[in-house]
N, C-alpha and C positions, 0 to 999 in steps of 0.2 A: 279490704277492697271488695265491694259486692260483686257477686257473679252476674254475668250478663243477663241471665234469665230472670233475675230479680229487679232489673232496671225497668222502670215504668216509661213507656213511650206511647203517646196517644196515637190511635189508629189514623186520625186525620193528618197528623204530621208525616207519618210514613207514606200515606197516599200522595201528599204534596211533593215529597222528595222523589218518589217514583216517577211522577209526572214530569218533574224538572229534568231528571236523568234522561227519560225518553225523548223529551223535547230537545235536549242538548245533543243527544246521539243522532237525531234525525237531521239537525242543521249542521253538524260538524262535517267538514270536508275530509276526504281520505287522507290518511297520514302520509306525509312525505318526509323521507330521511333528510337530515341536514347535510350529510356528507355524500356526495355523488361525484363522478368524474367531472360533471359540469360545475360543481360548486367548490371543489377544493382548490388550493393554490395552483394556478396553471403552471407555475415554474417547476413544481414537482413533476408534472407530466413531461416536461421538457428534459428531465434528467435521464440519462442512459448510462449504464455501467455494465459493459460487455463481459467483464471477468466473471460476474455472477448472473449472467443473463440467461437467454434461452437455452444455450448449450448446457450450462451447469444445472439448470432446472431439469432438463431431460435426463442428464446423467444421474441426478438424485432419484428420479423415478425408476431408472434401471437398477439402481442399488436396492430399492425396495422390492423390485421384481425378483432379483437374484436372491434376496433373503427369504423369499417364499419357496419352500421346498416343493410346492406343487406347480411352480411356474413352467410355462412352455419353454422348450429349449431355445437358447439364444446363441448367436455365433461366437460368443465370448463368455468366459467364466467370472470375469471381474472387470470393474471399471478402473481405468488408469487415469488418475487425476493429474493431468499435465496442463491444467488451465490456470493454476494460481500458485504463487510462491508461498507455499505453506509447508515448510520443511518437515514439521513434526506431525503432519496429518496421517491418519491411519492409512496404511498401504504404502507409505514411504518409509525409508529406513534411517532417517536422521534421529538419533536418540538425544534427549536433553543432556546438556553438559552436567557432569556429576557435581562439580564445584557449585554451580548455580543451585541445583536442587537441594543440596545439603544445607546451604546457607538459608535458603527460603524455607525449608522445613523447620529449621530451628526458630526462625522468626515467626512462623505460624504457630509454633508450640514452644514458646520460650521457657516454660517450666522444665523442659528436658535439660536445658543447660543451667538453669538456676536452682532447681530442687533435686535434680538427679545428675549431678555433674560427673560422677564416676561412670555412670552408664553412658552418658554422652561421649565421654572420652574413649569408651570402648567402640563406639560407632563412628565417630567423626574425627578427621584429622585436627590437630591442634590449631592450625591457621584458620580453619573453617569456624571453629568455636570462637576464636578471638575476633574474627571479622563479624560474625553474627552478633556477638555481644556489643561490639562498637556500634553497629547499625541499630540494634535494639535500644541502646542508650540515646541515640539521636531521634529515632522514630517513635518509640513506644509501641503501642498496640497497632498492628497492621489494619485493624478495623476502625481506626479513628481518622478523621480528616487531617490533612496536612495543610501547610501554607498553599495558597492557590497557585503559586509558581512552582511548587514542589519543595521538598525538604532542602533547607539551605545547605547542609553539609554535602548532600549529593550534588547540588548545583556547583558547589565549590570544586568538587572532584571532576565534574564535567569541564569546568573552566581550566583546571590543571591539565586534563586530557587534551583540550584544544591547544593550550599553550605548548605542550610537549610535541604535539603533532605539527604545529605550524611555526613555532618559534616566536609567537606574539601573544601577549597576555589577553585574557578574556575576563569580563566582569560577570560574576555570578548573578548580579541584579539584572543583567540583560539576557539571562538564560531562563527559559521556561520549560519545565518538564511537562510532557503531554501524554495523552492516551494513544500512543503510536504517532508516527509522523503524519498520518492522514489527518488526525485531529488538529495538529499544529498547522498544516497547510490550510485546512478549512477555516481555522481561526484567523490566520493572517490575511487570507483572501477576503474574508468577511469584513475585516477592519479596513483593508486597503482599497477595495473596489466599490465604487458606486454603480448604480444601475447605468448601463451604457458605457462604462469604462472598458478599455481594452487591455487584454493580457496576452502577451506573446507566448505561444506554447509550441514545443517541437512536434513534428509529425514524422514518424509515429510517436505517440505519447501515452502516458499512463492515464486511463479514463477517469481517474479521480479529478483531474483538472477540468476536463470538459463538463463533467457532471456538476462540479462545484460552481463553475462559471454559469452554467445553465440555471442553477438554483438561485444564484445571485443576480441573474438577468444582466450579466456582464458579457462582453464580446470577446470570443477567442480569436486571436490573430495568429494563424499558423505560419511557421517557418519549417521548410522541409530539410530533413537530414539526407545526406547523399549516400544512397545504397551502393552506388558504383564505387565509392571510396570508403568502404567499410563503415557506413553509417556515420561518417564524420560530419562535423558542423560546417555548413556552407555559409560563409559570411555574406555572400550576395543574397542568399535567401533571407537572412536576418534583415538586411537593408530593404529588401522588397516588402517584407512584412511591415516594417515601419512606414514605408511609403504608402502601402495599401491602407493602413490605418488612418494616416493623415488625409488621404484622398476622401475617405468616407466620413471624415470629421470625428473620428473616434479618439478620445483622449487616451493615449497609451500610458498606462500606469505601471505595469509590471512585466517582467520577462522571466519565464520559467526555464531552468536548465536541469536536466536529469543526468547525473554523472556519478558512477557509470550508468549507462542508459537502460531504461525499461521501455519497450521490449527488446531493444537492439543489442544490449550488452557491450556497446562501444564505450571506450574511455577517451575523454577529451585530452588533446595535447595542451601544453602550457600556452603555446602561441594562440590557439583558438580561444582559450579562456581569457587571455589578455585582451583579445579583440572584443570579447563580450563586455568586459569591464569598461573598456573605452567607449563602447556604444552606449552603455547605461549612463556613463558620465556625460557624454555629448547630448543625449536625448532626455536626460533627467528621468530615468526609468529605474524602478526598484528591482533589484536582482534577487530572485528566489531560487536558491540552490538546493535541489533535492539530492542529497548525498547519502541516501540510506544504504547503498551498496558499496560503500567505501572500503569495507573489509573483504569484499568479493572481487578481488583483482587477480587475474590468473598469472600474469607475468610482471610482477612489480619492478623487476630490473629494467625491462624494456619499456613498459608503459605504467609507471607508478601512479597511484592516486594522488592528486594534488587538490587541496581544498580551494574553493573560491576565496575563503578568508585569507589564506596565505597569498594568493595571487593579488588580491586587493591591497594587502598590507605591504607588498613589495613595490607597489606603484608609487609615483611621485606624490608628494605631500598633498597637493591640491585635489588629487583623485582619491587617495586612500582616506582622506578626511571628509569626502563628499558623497561618494556612491553609497546608497542605502542597500544593505545586504541582509537577507534572512536566510540562514542555513539550517537544514533539517537532517536529523539522524534518527535511527530506530533500532530497537532490539529485535525486530521481526526478521531481519535478514542477517547478514554477516555470518558468523559461526554459531550464533546463539539460536536463531530461528524460533524465537519465543513469540510467535504471532498472537496467540491468544492471551498473552499476559498484558498486552497493550501498554507499551512503554516507548517513549521517545523524547526528543527535546528539540527546541530551536533556539538559535542564538541571533540576536539582533545587533547589527553594527550600523552606526551612523543614523539611527532612527530618532526623530525628534522626540524630546522628553514628553511633550504633551500627548503625542501619539502613543508613546510607551505606556502612559497612564491609561489610555483607552484599551490597549492590548491587555493590560493587567485587569482592567474592569471586566472585560469579556471573559478572561480566564476565571475571575471570581464568580461569574454567573454559574459556572459548572462546578464550583466549590474547590475541587482539586482533582488532579489526575489519579488513576488507580495506584494505590500504594505498592502493590505487588509489581506493577510496571516501573515505578520509580526505583525500586530495589534492583530490578533488572538493568536499568540504565546505569546504576552504580557499579554493578558487576561487569557490565560491558566496558565502561571507561576505565575501570581499575581492576583488571584481571590478576591472577596469580603471577608472581615474578620468579625468575630463576632463583633457586635457593629456598623458595617456599615449599612446604610439605606437599601441597596440592599441585604444584606446577607440572611435574612429569606427566601425571594423568591428564591434566588440562591440555598440555601440549600435544599429547598423543591423540586425544579426542578431536581437537580443533584441526590438527594436520589431516586427519582422516576425512573430516568434513570438507576441507578445502580441496584435497586431492580428488575426492570422489566427484565433486562438482566440476572441477576442471576437466578430468578425464572423460566424464559423461558428455560434457558440452562439446569437446573436440570430436569424440566418437560419433555423436549424433550429427554434427555438421558434416563430417566426412561422408556419412551414408546418405544424408539428404542430397548431397551434391552428386551422388551416383544414381539417384532416382530420375526417371523420365519426367521432364517438365518441372523439376524442382531445383532451385539453387539456394545456397545459404552461406552467408558470411560467418566466419568464426567469431564467436563472442570473445571480448577481451576481459569481461567481468560480468557482474550480476549473476542471475541464475536462469536466463532464458535464451532461446533462439527464436529468430523471426524469419523462417524460410519463406522464400517467394514461390508461389505456385502459379505456373503458366496454365491457367484453366482454359481448355479448348473452347472455341466459339459456340459449339453445340451445347456445352455445359452452361455457358453464360446465358444462352437463350432459354434453356430449361429452367435456370434459376429465376429469370425474369417472369416466366409463366407462373412460378410459385410465389412471386412477390418477394423474393429474397435476394440478398447480395450473393454473388457467385461464391465467395469464400465462406459465407455462412452455410450455403448448401453443401459445399465440400466438407466443412467441419461436421455438419449434421450427419452426412453419409458416413464419414469416418467413424463417428461415435456409434452409429447403428451397426456398422460392419465389424468394428474391432473393440469397442468399449473404451477407446482413447478419447478423452475429453480435452480438447484444445480450445483456443479462442481465435475467432476469425480476425484477420488483420484490420477489417473495416471498423472494428470496435476501438482500434487505436489510432486510426487515420493512416492513410497511405497515398502515394502519388496516384492520381487518376489513371485508370487503366491497368493498375497492378493489383495483385492479390497475394495475401500472406496468411500465415498462421503464427500465433505465438504459442510456443510449447516450453514447459519448464525442463531443466536438466536435472531433475530431482528423482526421476524414476529409478528404483533399484535394479530392476530387470531390464537394463538398457538394450541388450540383445533381443529380448522378446519384444520390446517396444518397437525397435527398428524393423524386426521381421513383420509384425502386424501392419506397420505403416507402409512398408514396401509393397506388400501384397495388395493392400487396399488401393494404393496410388496406381499401381499397374492396371488393376481392374477398372478403376475410374477413368484413366486415360484411354484404355481400349474401348470402354463403353461410349465415350463421347468423341472418339477419333473421327 
């Protein structure tokens, strides 16, 4: 290859090229980026997700400030992350389940049990090695794609879990493993809803639903839960939502139920669930059951978790064979708290076969759910049993998680109810509280001047004064004229949390009295 200096290039050619470049540059209009807020998909800008919104962003900035040893003094020494149900987050005290991490570690490095069996036996219980071997034989490398629905063997064990829970069989072909329940919800809504279709959602609700509906350009149809009755479902509110949709000419396609509730922590009664199923039958509405907190029930004797699958299957034949149901579950909650592993599933009941083909097609577009998350689903639906070597430690760890969550939730609600201008229903499950804040009129006016919702201003002031990061109730929806916060019951230093909150609330109420 000749060097560039040896290449002959006539002077006249260089001159012509230079003239052409100058001419082009003189006539070229200024560069305009293709992507601006005016040119991107407008549906994206309509999406709002309060859980990781303004408050979380500001809290992250405080974390960076606190990490700088030269920072100016702040009124707090750490950020308390009470805004998101992320149990294993740094600063919280929920440790991973030993059984889970042992099996996952062997699947990530199978040579340890295949080529160094004696060493593995010194480190791991026998049932862990046996379970890891069985999963490895089904899955192979955790770095390889699986079936788009997920590993068949895992889906079969999910079906067995559902049958043992409800007393009715489940078909593994109607079960899809997903990257957390959120991915499953987004997938089903994306298949089910056309632009302008209506979806009934509870208020307050988890912002995933309003965000997804905004992106799909579908219509949220709110129905209000009754705060005065421990956030129970108000059937009249459901009927009103249906009538409002019909008046506006909105085709009502789906109804979302979150049970146990997020952010309320309420558990539905069987009677309320039966009424929901009847409504879906009468109106021809798809029932979407978000049941990711089914393992987080504080008093299973008095208010047990009942799945919508069981309620539907207990109905008369014409109803149980007609109502379309999709149920969601996740490894992010319960006793596992494996949010970052991204594992979940949904089960479809009474969904048209041609529609199921479309659901599968859309699952195929994303190739497969994370393999590590699929393994998590397997461990969630098939934990150690009494008599297994790993059972005693698993039982000890899961009991501690459940008891901590329950005791913290009750303690926080008790103290919220002692604070001036604050009231809070006890949660029956999940991992949140949704206290009501009676914000003084002067504070409401001050918030208006700032262009903010009053509960957002309250939450921002709380963060600035105490380092507690909560989520304003307006991000979940609430009855007009009421204000709330959503806080998690995951903070290890509950007494310190309560003390900080009490002090701030007292000063806030005095300031705006």
